Structures are given as structure tokens and as C-alpha cells.
Phi, psi and omega in degrees: 000140180272137176260127179249137181250133183297130180267098188298330184282352177231025182236133176234132181244107183245168176205160174219154183215146176291139179236123181057030169076353189234327183246182180240143170252132178245152180205181181208167173237132182272326186268103181225136176226152177172169179224155173234118174259111181146193180264122181294335181278355171208093184289353181301126178087356177290158173242127182240133176223126179231149175230134174239135176279112183295334179289345183277010180299139179217114175250010184068025173214110185301319179298314181292322182296319181294322179296321178294333175279347186279178178298342175293332180234262186279342178051058188295341176294321183269326188230082186286346185231154167249139184229154174221125176234125181291146175240334182201137178232127183239129175288126179251350183187186184310308184235023187237137187225157164255121182248113181256142178187184184259116182260128179245123173229130189055236185249021182241134179240124182230148171281132180224155177236131178249146173270126183237140174235128178282126186263343174129180179233162177196185177234131185276171182304345180260010175081016179262135176285142178228147170233141183236148178224150170244131184229136178219149179193178179216142176225162169265122180291331181295325180297343181254017180072020178259073194258351182306141177197174184214122180291141176264145181305324186277359186107153181089193179227160182292318185238131181292170177269322184280131176246119176275129177247134186224121183232130170250115194239139173230138180226157177233149179300134182290150182250000000 
């Protein structure tokens, strides 16, 4: 099997969550590492491992980011990483897959499924082969122990439960 390494400088890990029941807050994680063991043009049978640095969270608000790093949310002092390890990959179309695996946030591991689309391969100007994927999914933050919230005077809560995840990933053959 060929091992492909995530190219962090060409990969974005983003998320969005409802704020005050009406708008969305978007954010990202800059610190991402990972490998894909297998053929990127056919992920069936591949093994995927990702690690995200929880401290690298960015929502364009330093106060909010610090709150997200605190014990109310990610508790990054105790749990500095989020991890994903694939357990099953099912081909759903020509370049479409359901990637199921174990996602660990804090000390909670849950099985989640992401929709992944193979975007293609190419060779960059430095002669390095690249493979690209677009990945989307949704998780319940409460299932991972991220339960902090605040009631609003008009009803509802400050932070929604569903977290939409969007990843644009580029990988290169490991050297």
C-alpha cells in the first residue's frame, strides 16, 4: 500500500455552528496531520488517520477561541488533540465514498461517517504528485461532552448542537 501524507499547507479543516439560533459561526483548525494508506483513486480498503491540534482553533475572535480551548469545551490542556481513524470505507459512486471511523474529542470516542469526494490527482510545479478530496459531515457536539451553553432571554440557546464539518484535503506520497 502507498502512504499519502496530508499536506497541511494545502488542507483546510472548517466547521460551522448555529449562533443564537439564527446565524452561524464559522471556524477552522490550522494544525492538521494525517495519512492515507492506500490508493487515493479508490479509497476502498484504505486506512485513514488524522490528528488535529485543538489549540489551533480559529473563529476570528480571540476571546471565543480561548473559551473554546477551556474546560467548557475542548479542554486543550488535558486533551490537546482531536483524532479520526477510519474503520470502513464504502464506495457510493464514481468518486464518492462514505468514510466511517472513530472520532475522538476530549475523552469521548464515537463512530461517525463523512461523505468524501475524490477531486483528482495531478503533479505540482515541483514534480510532486498530489491527490485532493472534499469531505463533509455533521456531528452532535453534546455527544462528545461539549455541552456548555447559555440560555437566551428571548428563548433558545447561544450555541447550537450540530457541528457541520468541511474539509478540503490535499495529500502527497510520503517520502
